[in-house]
TORMARLUM-159196 format. One record per residue (C-alpha): residue number from 1; chain; x, y, z. Coordinates in pm, 1 decimal. Layout:
N
[atom NUM,'A',[X,Y,Z]] ...
***
This chain:
89
[atom 1,'A',[-3092.9,-132.3,-2184.3]] [atom 2,'A',[-3193.2,100.7,-1880.0]] [atom 3,'A',[-3204.9,-139.2,-1582.6]] [atom 4,'A',[-3394.3,83.9,-1296.3]] [atom 5,'A',[-3389.7,-60.8,-950.3]] [atom 6,'A',[-3668.8,29.2,-714.4]] [atom 7,'A',[-3577.7,324.8,-476.2]] [atom 8,'A',[-3834.5,446.1,-212.3]] [atom 9,'A',[-3901.0,782.3,-127.4]] [atom 10,'A',[-3741.6,907.8,254.7]] [atom 11,'A',[-3743.3,1243.4,240.1]] [atom 12,'A',[-3955.7,1503.4,14.5]] [atom 13,'A',[-3825.1,1880.4,34.1]] [atom 14,'A',[-4042.4,2214.6,-28.9]] [atom 15,'A',[-3878.7,2227.9,-414.2]] [atom 16,'A',[-4030.6,1874.4,-518.5]] [atom 17,'A',[-3714.4,1704.0,-474.9]] [atom 18,'A',[-3701.5,1349.4,-273.1]] [atom 19,'A',[-3452.1,1213.4,-126.9]] [atom 20,'A',[-3489.3,794.3,-210.1]] [atom 21,'A',[-3316.3,498.4,-96.4]] [atom 22,'A',[-3207.5,252.8,-392.7]] [atom 23,'A',[-3049.6,-92.8,-197.7]] [atom 24,'A',[-2875.2,168.9,59.6]] [atom 25,'A',[-2740.9,449.7,-173.4]] [atom 26,'A',[-2909.9,795.5,-117.7]] [atom 27,'A',[-2967.1,1055.7,-368.8]] [atom 28,'A',[-3189.6,1335.0,-488.1]] [atom 29,'A',[-3453.6,1336.1,-747.7]] [atom 30,'A',[-3702.5,1559.5,-889.8]] [atom 31,'A',[-4034.9,1441.6,-898.8]] [atom 32,'A',[-4156.2,1714.1,-1121.8]] [atom 33,'A',[-4217.5,1412.2,-1410.4]] [atom 34,'A',[-4466.8,1222.6,-1195.1]] [atom 35,'A',[-4788.9,1351.5,-1233.9]] [atom 36,'A',[-4964.7,1145.9,-892.4]] [atom 37,'A',[-4872.5,1242.6,-581.2]] [atom 38,'A',[-4574.0,1081.0,-427.9]] [atom 39,'A',[-4528.8,1061.5,-7.4]] [atom 40,'A',[-4274.4,934.9,230.8]] [atom 41,'A',[-4258.7,542.4,189.1]] [atom 42,'A',[-4350.8,546.3,-201.3]] [atom 43,'A',[-4112.7,361.0,-452.4]] [atom 44,'A',[-4029.2,510.7,-762.0]] [atom 45,'A',[-3816.0,447.5,-1069.8]] [atom 46,'A',[-3560.0,643.4,-1172.4]] [atom 47,'A',[-3392.8,761.2,-1482.0]] [atom 48,'A',[-3086.6,1020.5,-1459.5]] [atom 49,'A',[-3222.7,1234.9,-1136.2]] [atom 50,'A',[-3585.7,1211.4,-1248.5]] [atom 51,'A',[-3805.7,971.6,-1086.2]] [atom 52,'A',[-4037.9,870.0,-1371.3]] [atom 53,'A',[-4313.7,625.0,-1239.9]] [atom 54,'A',[-4450.5,539.7,-900.5]] [atom 55,'A',[-4487.0,159.0,-830.9]] [atom 56,'A',[-4670.3,-41.6,-559.2]] [atom 57,'A',[-4460.7,-163.2,-272.2]] [atom 58,'A',[-4555.7,-551.5,-398.5]] [atom 59,'A',[-4390.4,-447.9,-734.5]] [atom 60,'A',[-4096.4,-277.8,-582.3]] [atom 61,'A',[-4004.8,-615.0,-343.5]] [atom 62,'A',[-4050.2,-865.0,-614.8]] [atom 63,'A',[-3826.1,-641.4,-838.3]] [atom 64,'A',[-3540.8,-593.6,-548.8]] [atom 65,'A',[-3557.7,-964.5,-493.1]] [atom 66,'A',[-3538.6,-1043.8,-829.1]] [atom 67,'A',[-3207.8,-801.2,-831.2]] [atom 68,'A',[-3080.4,-950.4,-522.6]] [atom 69,'A',[-3114.9,-1297.9,-682.1]] [atom 70,'A',[-2897.2,-1198.7,-971.4]] [atom 71,'A',[-2607.2,-1019.7,-792.5]] [atom 72,'A',[-2597.5,-1331.9,-558.5]] [atom 73,'A',[-2561.7,-1596.2,-861.7]] [atom 74,'A',[-2308.4,-1352.5,-1029.1]] [atom 75,'A',[-2099.9,-1312.4,-683.0]] [atom 76,'A',[-2181.4,-1738.7,-682.9]] [atom 77,'A',[-1970.2,-1776.4,-1061.3]] [atom 78,'A',[-2348.5,-1881.9,-1162.8]] [atom 79,'A',[-2396.2,-1584.4,-1411.1]] [atom 80,'A',[-2120.4,-1511.3,-1639.1]] [atom 81,'A',[-2043.7,-1066.4,-1618.1]] [atom 82,'A',[-2087.4,-1084.4,-1990.5]] [atom 83,'A',[-2422.1,-1346.1,-1994.0]] [atom 84,'A',[-2695.4,-1145.7,-2194.8]] [atom 85,'A',[-2451.2,-893.1,-2338.0]] [atom 86,'A',[-2533.7,-893.8,-2700.7]] [atom 87,'A',[-2143.6,-772.7,-2783.8]] [atom 88,'A',[-2024.3,-1101.4,-2621.4]] [atom 89,'A',[-1933.1,-1404.9,-2868.7]] 
***
């Protein structure tokens, strides 16, 4: 299973590549697979260097909040690292 964390578009160059910010980590991704217009400030979901979907700011903020809650619970030992792993017995 792939977990895509919403990434905020912070820059778009002339070759249709966007610099995105994913929880403080910046990377370049191509926007070539997204049909609708993408602008600086929009949120996208990415997979192996490709922006796959544009999502609303509200969806992005909800998803990031949930991710942060899970990360905090793991940090505090409330969730085991293997919890949810189908190979874990």
